[in-house]
C-alpha positions in Angstrom: 52.9 -50.6 -30.9 49.3 -50.5 -30.3 47.4 -50.5 -33.7 45.3 -47.5 -32.4 48.3 -45.6 -31.6 49.7 -46.1 -35.2 46.6 -45.3 -36.9 46.3 -42.1 -35.0 50.0 -41.2 -35.8 49.7 -41.8 -39.6 46.4 -39.7 -39.7 48.3 -36.8 -37.9 51.3 -37.0 -40.3 48.8 -36.8 -43.3 47.2 -33.6 -41.8 50.5 -32.0 -40.9 51.8 -32.8 -44.4 48.7 -31.1 -46.0 49.5 -28.0 -43.8 53.1 -28.0 -45.1 52.0 -28.1 -48.7 49.4 -25.5 -48.5 51.8 -23.3 -46.4 53.6 -22.8 -49.9 50.3 -21.8 -51.6 49.3 -19.1 -49.1 50.9 -15.7 -50.1 48.0 -13.2 -49.5 45.3 -12.7 -46.7 42.7 -13.7 -49.3 44.6 -17.0 -49.6 44.8 -17.5 -45.9 41.1 -16.6 -45.1 39.2 -17.9 -48.4 41.9 -19.9 -50.3 41.8 -17.5 -53.0 38.0 -18.5 -53.8 39.2 -21.7 -55.5 37.1 -24.4 -53.8 35.8 -26.9 -56.1 32.3 -28.5 -55.6 33.4 -31.5 -53.6 35.8 -29.8 -51.3 33.3 -26.9 -50.7 30.6 -29.5 -49.8 32.5 -31.6 -47.6 34.5 -28.8 -46.1 31.1 -26.9 -45.2 29.6 -29.8 -43.5 32.8 -30.9 -41.7 33.3 -27.4 -40.3 29.5 -27.8 -39.2 29.5 -31.1 -37.6 32.2 -30.9 -35.0 32.8 -33.3 -32.0 29.2 -33.0 -31.0 28.2 -35.1 -34.2 30.2 -38.1 -32.8 30.2 -37.4 -29.2 27.6 -34.8 -28.3 24.4 -36.2 -30.4 25.2 -39.8 -29.9 25.3 -38.9 -26.3 22.0 -37.3 -26.3 20.5 -40.3 -28.1 22.0 -42.5 -25.5 20.7 -40.5 -22.6 17.2 -40.1 -24.1 16.6 -42.2 -27.3 14.1 -40.7 -29.7 12.8 -38.4 -27.1 14.0 -35.2 -25.4 16.0 -33.2 -28.1 17.9 -35.7 -30.0 15.4 -36.6 -32.9 14.0 -33.1 -33.3 17.6 -31.5 -33.3 18.2 -33.8 -36.3 15.2 -32.8 -38.2 15.7 -29.1 -37.6 19.5 -29.4 -38.7 18.6 -31.1 -41.9 16.0 -28.6 -42.8 18.1 -25.8 -42.1 21.2 -27.1 -43.9 19.0 -27.6 -47.0 17.5 -24.1 -47.0 20.9 -22.7 -46.4 22.5 -24.4 -49.4 19.3 -23.8 -51.6 18.9 -20.3 -51.0 21.8 -18.7 -49.3 24.9 -20.1 -50.8 24.8 -18.9 -54.3 23.5 -15.5 -53.5 26.1 -15.0 -50.8 29.1 -16.3 -53.2 28.0 -13.6 -55.8 27.2 -10.8 -53.5 30.6 -10.9 -51.5 32.5 -10.6 -54.9 30.1 -7.7 -55.8 30.8 -5.8 -52.7 34.4 -5.0 -53.1 35.5 -8.5 -53.1 34.7 -9.1 -49.3 36.6 -11.8 -47.7 35.0 -11.7 -44.2 31.5 -11.7 -42.9 31.8 -8.3 -41.2 33.6 -6.7 -44.2 30.6 -8.1 -46.4 28.0 -6.5 -44.1 30.0 -3.2 -43.9 30.3 -3.2 -47.8 26.7 -4.2 -48.3 25.1 -1.3 -46.5 28.1 1.3 -47.5 28.5 1.7 -43.7 31.4 4.5 -43.5 31.3 4.4 -39.7 32.4 0.8 -39.6 30.2 0.1 -36.7 28.7 -3.0 -38.5 32.1 -4.2 -38.9 33.2 -3.8 -35.4 30.2 -5.1 -33.7 30.1 -8.2 -36.0 33.7 -9.0 -35.5 33.3 -8.7 -31.7 30.5 -11.1 -31.6 32.4 -13.5 -33.9 35.3 -13.5 -31.4 33.0 -13.8 -28.3 30.7 -16.7 -29.6 33.7 -18.7 -31.2 35.7 -18.7 -28.0 32.9 -21.0 -26.5 32.4 -22.8 -29.9 36.1 -23.5 -30.0 36.2 -24.6 -26.5 33.6 -27.2 -27.2 35.8 -28.7 -29.9 38.8 -28.8 -27.7 36.6 -30.6 -25.0 35.7 -33.0 -27.5 39.3 -33.7 -28.3 40.2 -34.1 -24.7 37.4 -36.6 -24.2 38.5 -38.6 -27.1 42.3 -38.9 -25.9 41.0 -39.4 -22.5 38.5 -42.2 -23.4 40.9 -43.8 -26.1 44.4 -43.5 -24.5 43.5 -43.0 -20.6 45.3 -39.5 -20.8 44.6 -37.1 -18.2 41.9 -34.5 -19.3 44.2 -31.5 -19.3 47.1 -33.1 -20.9 44.7 -34.3 -23.7 43.3 -30.9 -23.9 46.7 -29.4 -24.5 47.7 -32.1 -27.0 44.7 -31.7 -29.2 45.0 -28.0 -29.3 48.6 -28.1 -30.3 47.6 -30.5 -33.2 44.8 -28.4 -34.5 46.8 -25.2 -34.3 49.9 -26.6 -36.1 48.3 -27.2 -39.5 45.9 -24.2 -39.3 48.8 -22.1 -38.5 50.7 -23.2 -41.6 48.2 -23.5 -44.2 45.3 -21.4 -43.5 42.1 -21.9 -45.5 43.3 -24.3 -48.0 44.8 -26.6 -45.3 41.7 -26.5 -43.4 39.4 -27.1 -46.3 41.6 -29.9 -47.8 41.9 -31.6 -44.3 38.1 -31.2 -43.9 37.4 -33.0 -47.3 39.1 -36.0 -46.0 37.8 -35.5 -42.3 34.3 -35.4 -43.6 34.7 -38.7 -45.5 36.1 -40.3 -42.5 33.0 -39.0 -40.3 30.6 -40.2 -42.8 32.2 -43.8 -43.0 32.7 -44.0 -39.2 29.1 -43.1 -38.1 27.4 -45.0 -40.8 29.3 -48.2 -40.7 29.2 -48.2 -36.8 25.4 -47.6 -36.7 24.5 -50.3 -39.5 27.0 -52.9 -37.8 25.3 -52.2 -34.6 21.7 -52.7 -35.8 22.9 -55.8 -37.6 24.5 -57.4 -34.5 21.3 -56.6 -32.3 19.2 -58.5 -35.2 17.6 -55.3 -37.0 15.5 -52.3 -36.4 12.8 -54.1 -35.0 15.0 -55.7 -32.3 16.6 -52.4 -31.5 13.3 -50.5 -31.0 12.2 -53.6 -28.9 15.3 -53.6 -26.6 14.9 -49.9 -26.2 11.4 -50.1 -25.2 12.2 -52.9 -22.8 14.5 -50.5 -21.1 11.8 -47.7 -21.0 9.1 -47.1 -23.5 9.8 -43.3 -23.4 13.1 -44.0 -25.3 11.2 -44.8 -28.6 8.7 -42.1 -28.2 9.6 -38.8 -30.0 7.1 -36.8 -27.8 8.2 -38.2 -24.5 11.2 -37.0 -22.4 13.7 -39.2 -20.7 16.2 -38.3 -18.0 19.4 -40.2 -17.5 20.5 -40.6 -14.0 23.3 -43.0 -13.3 22.5 -43.1 -9.5 19.2 -45.0 -10.4 18.9 -48.7 -10.7 17.7 -48.1 -14.2 19.3 -44.7 -15.3 16.6 -44.0 -18.1 13.5 -42.7 -16.3 10.5 -41.0 -18.0 9.9 -37.3 -17.0 6.6 -36.8 -19.3 5.7 -35.1 -22.3 8.4 -32.9 -24.2 5.7 -30.2 -25.0 5.4 -27.6 -27.7 8.5 -25.3 -26.3 10.8 -28.5 -26.3 10.0 -29.4 -29.9 10.2 -25.8 -31.1 13.6 -25.5 -29.4 15.1 -28.5 -31.0 13.8 -27.7 -34.5 15.1 -24.0 -33.9 18.8 -25.5 -34.3 18.0 -25.3 -38.0 17.8 -21.5 -37.9 21.3 -21.4 -36.6 22.7 -22.4 -40.1 22.0 -18.9 -41.6 24.5 -17.2 -39.1 27.3 -19.5 -39.0 30.5 -17.8 -40.1 32.6 -20.8 -40.6 30.0 -22.4 -42.9 29.1 -19.2 -44.8 32.9 -18.8 -45.3 32.8 -22.0 -47.5 30.0 -20.5 -49.8 32.0 -17.5 -50.2 35.0 -19.5 -51.1 33.5 -21.6 -54.0 35.3 -20.9 -57.3 32.2 -20.6 -59.3 28.5 -19.8 -58.3 27.5 -22.5 -60.8 29.4 -25.1 -58.5 26.7 -24.5 -56.0 24.1 -26.8 -57.2 26.5 -29.9 -57.4 27.9 -28.9 -53.9 24.3 -28.7 -52.4 23.5 -32.3 -53.5 26.7 -33.8 -52.2 26.5 -31.8 -48.9 22.9 -32.6 -48.0 22.8 -36.4 -49.0 26.4 -37.4 -47.9 27.2 -34.5 -45.3 23.9 -34.0 -43.5 21.2 -36.7 -43.7 23.1 -39.8 -43.4 25.6 -38.9 -40.6 23.0 -37.2 -38.6 20.8 -40.1 -38.3 23.8 -42.3 -38.0 24.7 -40.5 -35.0 21.1 -41.1 -33.5 21.3 -44.7 -34.1 24.8 -45.1 -32.4 23.4 -43.5 -29.3 20.4 -45.8 -29.3 22.6 -49.1 -30.2 24.7 -48.3 -27.2 21.7 -48.4 -24.8 21.2 -51.9 -26.0 24.6 -53.1 -26.4 26.7 -51.7 -23.8 26.1 -53.6 -20.5 27.4 -51.1 -17.9 25.7 -47.8 -18.0 27.9 -45.0 -19.0 29.3 -42.5 -16.7 29.6 -40.0 -19.4 26.9 -40.8 -22.3 29.1 -38.6 -24.7 31.8 -41.5 -24.9 29.2 -43.9 -26.2 30.6 -44.0 -29.8 34.2 -44.4 -28.5 33.1 -47.4 -26.5 31.2 -48.9 -29.1 34.0 -48.9 -31.7 36.1 -50.4 -29.0 33.8 -53.0 -28.3 33.0 -54.0 -31.9 36.0 -53.7 -34.1 39.7 -55.0 -34.5 42.0 -52.5 -33.0 43.2 -51.5 -36.5 39.6 -50.8 -37.7 38.9 -49.3 -34.3 41.9 -46.9 -34.7 40.7 -45.6 -38.1 37.1 -45.0 -36.8 38.4 -43.2 -33.8 40.4 -41.2 -35.9 37.0 -39.9 -37.3 36.2 -38.3 -34.1 39.5 -36.5 -34.0 38.5 -35.5 -37.6 35.2 -34.3 -36.5 36.6 -32.1 -33.9 39.5 -30.7 -36.0 37.4 -29.9 -38.9 35.4 -27.5 -36.8 38.0 -26.1 -34.5 40.4 -25.1 -37.3 37.5 -23.5 -39.1 36.6 -21.5 -36.0 40.1 -20.5 -35.4 40.6 -19.2 -38.9 37.5 -17.2 -38.9 38.3 -15.8 -35.6 41.7 -15.0 -36.7 40.2 -13.2 -40.0 38.1 -11.1 -37.6 41.3 -10.0 -35.7 43.4 -9.5 -38.8 41.1 -8.0 -41.3 38.4 -6.4 -39.3 40.5 -4.9 -36.5 44.1 -4.9 -37.2 44.1 -3.8 -41.0 41.1 -1.6 -40.7 42.1 0.4 -37.7 45.8 0.0 -37.2 47.8 -1.0 -40.2 45.8 0.0 -43.6 49.0 -0.2 -45.5 50.2 -3.5 -44.0 51.7 -6.0 -46.6 50.0 -9.3 -47.5 53.0 -11.2 -45.7 52.5 -9.1 -42.8 48.8 -9.9 -42.5 49.2 -13.6 -43.1 51.5 -13.6 -40.1 49.3 -11.4 -38.0 46.6 -14.1 -38.9 48.9 -16.9 -37.9 49.6 -15.3 -34.5 46.0 -14.7 -33.8 45.3 -18.3 -34.4 47.6 -19.0 -31.4 46.2 -16.5 -29.2 42.5 -17.4 -29.7 43.3 -21.0 -29.2 45.0 -20.3 -25.9 42.0 -18.5 -24.6 39.7 -21.2 -25.8 41.8 -23.9 -23.8 41.3 -21.9 -20.7 37.4 -22.0 -21.1 37.5 -25.6 -21.8 40.0 -26.4 -18.8 37.1 -27.5 -16.5 36.7 -31.3 -17.1 33.1 -31.0 -16.4 32.2 -29.1 -19.6 29.7 -30.5 -22.0 30.4 -30.7 -25.7 26.8 -30.2 -26.5 26.1 -27.5 -23.9 28.8 -25.3 -25.3 28.0 -25.9 -28.9 24.4 -25.0 -28.2 25.2 -21.7 -26.7 27.7 -20.6 -29.4 25.2 -22.0 -32.1 22.4 -19.9 -30.6 24.8 -17.0 -30.4 25.7 -16.9 -34.0 22.3 -18.0 -35.4 20.4 -15.0 -33.6 23.3 -12.5 -34.2 24.0 -13.2 -37.8 21.1 -15.2 -39.2 18.4 -12.5 -39.7 21.1 -10.0 -40.7 22.4 -12.2 -43.4 18.9 -13.4 -44.7 17.7 -9.7 -45.1 21.0 -8.4 -46.4 20.7 -11.0 -49.3 16.9 -11.2 -50.0 15.3 -7.7 -48.8 15.8 -4.7 -51.0 14.6 -2.4 -48.0 16.9 -3.8 -45.5 19.1 -1.0 -44.0 22.4 -0.2 -42.3 20.8 0.7 -39.0 18.3 -2.3 -39.1 21.1 -4.8 -39.6 23.3 -3.0 -36.9 20.5 -2.9 -34.4 19.3 -6.6 -35.4 22.8 -7.9 -34.5 22.8 -6.1 -31.1 19.4 -7.2 -30.3 20.0 -11.0 -31.3 23.3 -11.2 -29.5 22.3 -9.5 -26.4 19.1 -11.5 -26.1 21.0 -14.9 -26.2 23.3 -13.4 -23.5 20.5 -12.4 -21.3 18.3 -15.3 -22.1 21.2 -17.8 -21.3 21.8 -15.9 -17.9 18.2 -15.4 -16.4 16.5 -18.5 -18.2 13.0 -17.2 -17.8 11.2 -20.4 -19.0 13.4 -22.7 -16.9 15.1 -24.5 -19.9 12.0 -25.1 -21.9 12.8 -22.6 -24.6 16.3 -22.4 -26.5 17.8 -18.8 -26.5 18.0 -19.2 -30.2 14.0 -18.7 -30.4 13.6 -15.3 -28.9 17.0 -14.1 -30.2 16.3 -15.0 -33.8 12.6 -13.6 -33.6 13.5 -10.3 -31.9 16.4 -9.6 -34.3 14.2 -10.3 -37.2 11.6 -8.0 -36.0 14.1 -5.3 -35.5 15.3 -5.3 -39.1 11.8 -5.3 -40.3 10.7 -2.2 -38.3 13.8 -0.5 -39.2 13.0 -1.1 -42.9 9.5 -0.2 -42.9 9.5 2.9 -40.6 13.3 4.2 -40.9 15.1 5.9 -43.6 15.5 3.6 -46.8 18.7 2.5 -48.1 20.5 4.7 -50.6 20.2 4.5 -54.4 23.8 3.0 -54.8 22.8 0.4 -52.1 19.7 -0.8 -54.0 21.1 -0.7 -57.4 23.9 -3.1 -56.3 21.1 -5.3 -54.8 19.2 -5.3 -58.0 22.3 -6.4 -60.1 23.0 -9.4 -57.7 19.3 -10.6 -58.0 19.7 -10.5 -61.6 22.8 -12.5 -61.7 21.4 -15.2 -59.1 
């Protein structure tokens, strides 16, 4: 049997085994959604970053670097994400862990926002859960597209068949073990991603002859590939596919850096902060996450794309296949199988988290809140499992078009979450005058701005929708806090207690 097939099969057996083991540990909705708040620092750190860096880290970002080198968005996206991840772990993680437990032991983001502002109308909860479901459909679809491209590029599967296979695998262990299965599989998957990207990047640079030879080779193709301020357009129809398109400009750099703002509003990442077993574990988790889970993989992904420009003789029809092609070119089939399993790991580690958060929104924030307040824990867990399957089916339908781009789908969903929840979470955690009306209006303004901006694109692609969405949502909260009715005494008293504890 092909060694790559054997490696993949063994890897999948491990994942399903974890799902079966954690199935026996999942008895309540809190277990299924947050793992009973018992993640240690290593699992929390790796799980948070694995759920963040989906297939776009091994397919989308290397593909962007292959198409544009240092220019266009690739380098600046990596810089923005590294800064955003650091600030998220430094300032948000501990405060959110403490505050969610203070606020009636909230186990979902919509529930926390409702409890934080004592919203008796449940409007905050409903609006938040609705946006989570909408944007996660696109985000989950991006992961399924990445999985389909992996099976398509590795095993020559038909795209639609590969899409269905990937969805079945991910749904299986998420359905069984919930948050614990997702978090423990993420731990191993993050380690695989780290090893695969760093090793492939370093081996590629070594084979070329060092960084000097790499940059010389890029410049020989087109000097814009080694200039962070110049744009490059990839067009396979041209004799030399890489063509200069001029300076990136202010809007281009701001748009790329703005990816870092998205961290503050990603429900699947924030859920890891909420699930850490003790607030004192956050500092250790932060060090692990930033060094091993963010910086090295991000810049490894950039190097993989640029190494591909120099090493791959025939320009790729799909730049997002560069990591797969390099691995198959470079390594023994057994090692290649192991490294390609890392792509599957990257995809699974985010899609499973997204399915779980979407499931929690349907189960806790709609089903239990409005239909079955007295539902048993066993019933809620099964509703959550059924929701995972339903959401996955809808995401598959979105991803069915073979021309879908992993990075485009991620970009849209990332902006949606960042603009909708980023300002709401930051001000809920750090501003004493933040109000229920301000947060509710902020979520609506942020989410709708992303929808509208994406539809009309007033600056013709020069400004990422995250920027206007995040800024307008922030301004909305501030205006309501300064000029509207202030928060109640009970709300401010709880805020003061959390501040003292953190």
